[in-house]
A tleap script that builds the chain and sets N, CA, C and O, in Angstrom:
source leaprc.protein.ff14SB
mol = sequence {
  NMET ILE LYS LYS GLN PHE HIE ALA GLY MET
  ILE LEU VAL GLN GLN GLN ARG TYR SER VAL
  GLY LYS LEU MET ARG GLY ILE LEU ARG LEU
  ILE ALA ALA LYS SER ALA GLU GLU MET GLN
  ASN GLN VAL GLU PHE LEU SER SER TRP ILE
  ASP CGLU
}
set mol.1.N position { -85.962 -5.983 58.585 }
set mol.1.CA position { -85.213 -7.210 58.244 }
set mol.1.C position { -84.674 -7.803 59.507 }
set mol.1.O position { -84.144 -7.076 60.347 }
set mol.2.N position { -84.788 -9.099 59.676 }
set mol.2.CA position { -84.292 -9.809 60.809 }
set mol.2.C position { -82.856 -10.307 60.555 }
set mol.2.O position { -82.582 -10.969 59.555 }
set mol.3.N position { -81.964 -9.974 61.474 }
set mol.3.CA position { -80.548 -10.396 61.358 }
set mol.3.C position { -80.394 -11.726 62.116 }
set mol.3.O position { -80.743 -11.818 63.294 }
set mol.4.N position { -79.881 -12.731 61.445 }
set mol.4.CA position { -79.682 -14.001 62.096 }
set mol.4.C position { -78.429 -13.943 62.988 }
set mol.4.O position { -77.379 -13.481 62.540 }
set mol.5.N position { -78.529 -14.404 64.232 }
set mol.5.CA position { -77.464 -14.397 65.155 }
set mol.5.C position { -76.906 -15.850 65.350 }
set mol.5.O position { -77.678 -16.785 65.563 }
set mol.6.N position { -75.650 -16.005 65.278 }
set mol.6.CA position { -75.015 -17.308 65.481 }
set mol.6.C position { -74.184 -17.313 66.714 }
set mol.6.O position { -73.678 -16.271 67.132 }
set mol.7.N position { -74.028 -18.490 67.320 }
set mol.7.CA position { -73.187 -18.565 68.522 }
set mol.7.C position { -72.432 -19.920 68.448 }
set mol.7.O position { -72.788 -20.825 67.693 }
set mol.8.N position { -71.386 -19.995 69.265 }
set mol.8.CA position { -70.540 -21.153 69.296 }
set mol.8.C position { -71.181 -22.367 70.023 }
set mol.8.O position { -70.663 -23.481 69.945 }
set mol.9.N position { -72.269 -22.143 70.703 }
set mol.9.CA position { -72.946 -23.189 71.454 }
set mol.9.C position { -72.992 -22.778 72.944 }
set mol.9.O position { -72.180 -21.981 73.414 }
set mol.10.N position { -73.958 -23.345 73.651 }
set mol.10.CA position { -74.093 -23.031 75.053 }
set mol.10.C position { -74.237 -24.293 75.868 }
set mol.10.O position { -74.889 -25.251 75.453 }
set mol.11.N position { -73.623 -24.281 77.028 }
set mol.11.CA position { -73.757 -25.398 77.983 }
set mol.11.C position { -74.435 -24.826 79.222 }
set mol.11.O position { -73.911 -23.902 79.845 }
set mol.12.N position { -75.593 -25.366 79.582 }
set mol.12.CA position { -76.340 -24.862 80.725 }
set mol.12.C position { -76.354 -25.931 81.833 }
set mol.12.O position { -76.425 -27.134 81.580 }
set mol.13.N position { -76.283 -25.419 83.080 }
set mol.13.CA position { -76.295 -26.331 84.239 }
set mol.13.C position { -76.979 -25.592 85.381 }
set mol.13.O position { -76.842 -24.376 85.516 }
set mol.14.N position { -77.709 -26.328 86.193 }
set mol.14.CA position { -78.341 -25.756 87.393 }
set mol.14.C position { -77.273 -25.383 88.388 }
set mol.14.O position { -76.418 -26.204 88.720 }
set mol.15.N position { -77.311 -24.138 88.875 }
set mol.15.CA position { -76.299 -23.624 89.765 }
set mol.15.C position { -76.314 -24.385 91.060 }
set mol.15.O position { -77.375 -24.686 91.606 }
set mol.16.N position { -75.130 -24.696 91.554 }
set mol.16.CA position { -74.871 -25.330 92.837 }
set mol.16.C position { -75.526 -26.693 93.048 }
set mol.16.O position { -75.833 -27.073 94.178 }
set mol.17.N position { -75.737 -27.421 91.956 }
set mol.17.CA position { -76.356 -28.719 92.091 }
set mol.17.C position { -75.285 -29.803 92.102 }
set mol.17.O position { -75.456 -30.838 92.747 }
set mol.18.N position { -74.165 -29.570 91.381 }
set mol.18.CA position { -73.136 -30.593 91.209 }
set mol.18.C position { -71.807 -30.097 91.787 }
set mol.18.O position { -71.574 -28.894 91.908 }
set mol.19.N position { -70.937 -31.064 92.144 }
set mol.19.CA position { -69.591 -30.692 92.614 }
set mol.19.C position { -68.805 -30.271 91.392 }
set mol.19.O position { -69.205 -30.512 90.254 }
set mol.20.N position { -67.680 -29.636 91.656 }
set mol.20.CA position { -66.809 -29.178 90.569 }
set mol.20.C position { -66.297 -30.404 89.784 }
set mol.20.O position { -66.211 -30.339 88.558 }
set mol.21.N position { -65.962 -31.497 90.446 }
set mol.21.CA position { -65.490 -32.690 89.811 }
set mol.21.C position { -66.537 -33.281 88.864 }
set mol.21.O position { -66.203 -33.708 87.759 }
set mol.22.N position { -67.796 -33.308 89.292 }
set mol.22.CA position { -68.900 -33.837 88.417 }
set mol.22.C position { -69.058 -32.927 87.200 }
set mol.22.O position { -69.220 -33.405 86.078 }
set mol.23.N position { -69.010 -31.625 87.427 }
set mol.23.CA position { -69.156 -30.655 86.300 }
set mol.23.C position { -68.019 -30.903 85.263 }
set mol.23.O position { -68.273 -30.966 84.060 }
set mol.24.N position { -66.801 -31.036 85.746 }
set mol.24.CA position { -65.668 -31.252 84.851 }
set mol.24.C position { -65.811 -32.578 84.095 }
set mol.24.O position { -65.567 -32.637 82.890 }
set mol.25.N position { -66.196 -33.607 84.785 }
set mol.25.CA position { -66.399 -34.933 84.058 }
set mol.25.C position { -67.490 -34.818 83.035 }
set mol.25.O position { -67.364 -35.394 81.955 }
set mol.26.N position { -68.540 -34.112 83.313 }
set mol.26.CA position { -69.643 -33.920 82.351 }
set mol.26.C position { -69.159 -33.127 81.143 }
set mol.26.O position { -69.475 -33.469 80.004 }
set mol.27.N position { -68.381 -32.050 81.398 }
set mol.27.CA position { -67.832 -31.250 80.290 }
set mol.27.C position { -66.900 -32.098 79.437 }
set mol.27.O position { -66.957 -32.029 78.209 }
set mol.28.N position { -66.043 -32.898 80.068 }
set mol.28.CA position { -65.119 -33.719 79.308 }
set mol.28.C position { -65.881 -34.745 78.479 }
set mol.28.O position { -65.496 -35.000 77.338 }
set mol.29.N position { -66.933 -35.335 78.999 }
set mol.29.CA position { -67.790 -36.242 78.179 }
set mol.29.C position { -68.355 -35.541 76.995 }
set mol.29.O position { -68.344 -36.064 75.880 }
set mol.30.N position { -68.862 -34.325 77.236 }
set mol.30.CA position { -69.519 -33.599 76.151 }
set mol.30.C position { -68.504 -33.239 75.062 }
set mol.30.O position { -68.806 -33.422 73.883 }
set mol.31.N position { -67.333 -32.744 75.402 }
set mol.31.CA position { -66.355 -32.346 74.368 }
set mol.31.C position { -65.752 -33.567 73.688 }
set mol.31.O position { -65.275 -33.465 72.558 }
set mol.32.N position { -65.766 -34.723 74.356 }
set mol.32.CA position { -65.284 -35.952 73.655 }
set mol.32.C position { -66.331 -36.454 72.659 }
set mol.32.O position { -65.980 -37.143 71.701 }
set mol.33.N position { -67.594 -36.128 72.862 }
set mol.33.CA position { -68.644 -36.649 72.021 }
set mol.33.C position { -69.042 -35.726 70.910 }
set mol.33.O position { -69.494 -36.183 69.860 }
set mol.34.N position { -68.887 -34.427 71.110 }
set mol.34.CA position { -69.326 -33.439 70.072 }
set mol.34.C position { -68.166 -32.546 69.683 }
set mol.34.O position { -67.376 -32.108 70.520 }
set mol.35.N position { -68.088 -32.288 68.365 }
set mol.35.CA position { -67.070 -31.365 67.876 }
set mol.35.C position { -67.555 -29.931 68.006 }
set mol.35.O position { -68.729 -29.665 68.264 }
set mol.36.N position { -66.634 -29.041 67.824 }
set mol.36.CA position { -66.998 -27.604 67.883 }
set mol.36.C position { -68.018 -27.233 66.828 }
set mol.36.O position { -68.870 -26.372 67.050 }
set mol.37.N position { -67.927 -27.888 65.675 }
set mol.37.CA position { -68.863 -27.683 64.582 }
set mol.37.C position { -70.260 -28.146 64.941 }
set mol.37.O position { -71.244 -27.477 64.629 }
set mol.38.N position { -70.345 -29.312 65.609 }
set mol.38.CA position { -71.611 -29.839 66.038 }
set mol.38.C position { -72.294 -28.988 67.136 }
set mol.38.O position { -73.518 -28.986 67.269 }
set mol.39.N position { -71.493 -28.292 67.886 }
set mol.39.CA position { -72.026 -27.447 68.993 }
set mol.39.C position { -72.533 -26.083 68.526 }
set mol.39.O position { -73.257 -25.410 69.261 }
set mol.40.N position { -72.159 -25.667 67.306 }
set mol.40.CA position { -72.597 -24.371 66.854 }
set mol.40.C position { -74.117 -24.253 66.840 }
set mol.40.O position { -74.838 -25.099 66.312 }
set mol.41.N position { -74.575 -23.127 67.465 }
set mol.41.CA position { -75.985 -22.802 67.553 }
set mol.41.C position { -76.816 -23.798 68.315 }
set mol.41.O position { -78.034 -23.853 68.149 }
set mol.42.N position { -76.169 -24.591 69.152 }
set mol.42.CA position { -76.848 -25.668 69.948 }
set mol.42.C position { -76.831 -25.282 71.422 }
set mol.42.O position { -75.974 -24.516 71.864 }
set mol.43.N position { -77.779 -25.815 72.172 }
set mol.43.CA position { -77.827 -25.684 73.597 }
set mol.43.C position { -77.769 -27.088 74.171 }
set mol.43.O position { -78.563 -27.948 73.792 }
set mol.44.N position { -76.824 -27.330 75.093 }
set mol.44.CA position { -76.700 -28.627 75.766 }
set mol.44.C position { -76.895 -28.410 77.271 }
set mol.44.O position { -76.360 -27.477 77.870 }
set mol.45.N position { -77.673 -29.302 77.839 }
set mol.45.CA position { -77.845 -29.318 79.279 }
set mol.45.C position { -76.858 -30.274 79.897 }
set mol.45.O position { -76.912 -31.478 79.649 }
set mol.46.N position { -75.954 -29.746 80.704 }
set mol.46.CA position { -74.856 -30.553 81.249 }
set mol.46.C position { -75.384 -31.742 82.064 }
set mol.46.O position { -74.725 -32.779 82.141 }
set mol.47.N position { -76.548 -31.597 82.661 }
set mol.47.CA position { -77.113 -32.704 83.432 }
set mol.47.C position { -77.315 -33.998 82.592 }
set mol.47.O position { -77.374 -35.096 83.147 }
set mol.48.N position { -77.417 -33.853 81.277 }
set mol.48.CA position { -77.558 -34.987 80.419 }
set mol.48.C position { -76.217 -35.749 80.272 }
set mol.48.O position { -76.189 -36.899 79.835 }
set mol.49.N position { -75.135 -35.092 80.641 }
set mol.49.CA position { -73.794 -35.668 80.475 }
set mol.49.C position { -73.171 -36.052 81.838 }
set mol.49.O position { -72.023 -36.494 81.884 }
set mol.50.N position { -73.905 -35.888 82.920 }
set mol.50.CA position { -73.380 -36.146 84.262 }
set mol.50.C position { -74.037 -37.412 84.789 }
set mol.50.O position { -75.263 -37.527 84.764 }
set mol.51.N position { -73.249 -38.354 85.261 }
set mol.51.CA position { -73.803 -39.551 85.950 }
set mol.51.C position { -74.170 -39.183 87.387 }
set mol.51.O position { -73.387 -38.579 88.120 }
set mol.52.N position { -75.350 -39.558 87.746 }
set mol.52.CA position { -75.841 -39.268 89.119 }
set mol.52.C position { -75.339 -40.294 90.102 }
set mol.52.O position { -75.647 -40.212 91.291 }
savepdb mol mol.pdb
quit
C-alpha cells in the first residue's frame, strides 16, 4: 500500500544567484499572493517572484 505524503509547500531557488535583499522581496511577494493553504503540497520557484 502506498502512503500519501503531504507537506506545507516548498520554495526553491538557485543557490548564490540572488542577493539576500532580492530573495526577501521575492519571498514577501509570494507570501502576499498565496495563503498557507494554497501552498500545501505545492512547489514554487522563487525566481518567478523576483524582478530581474
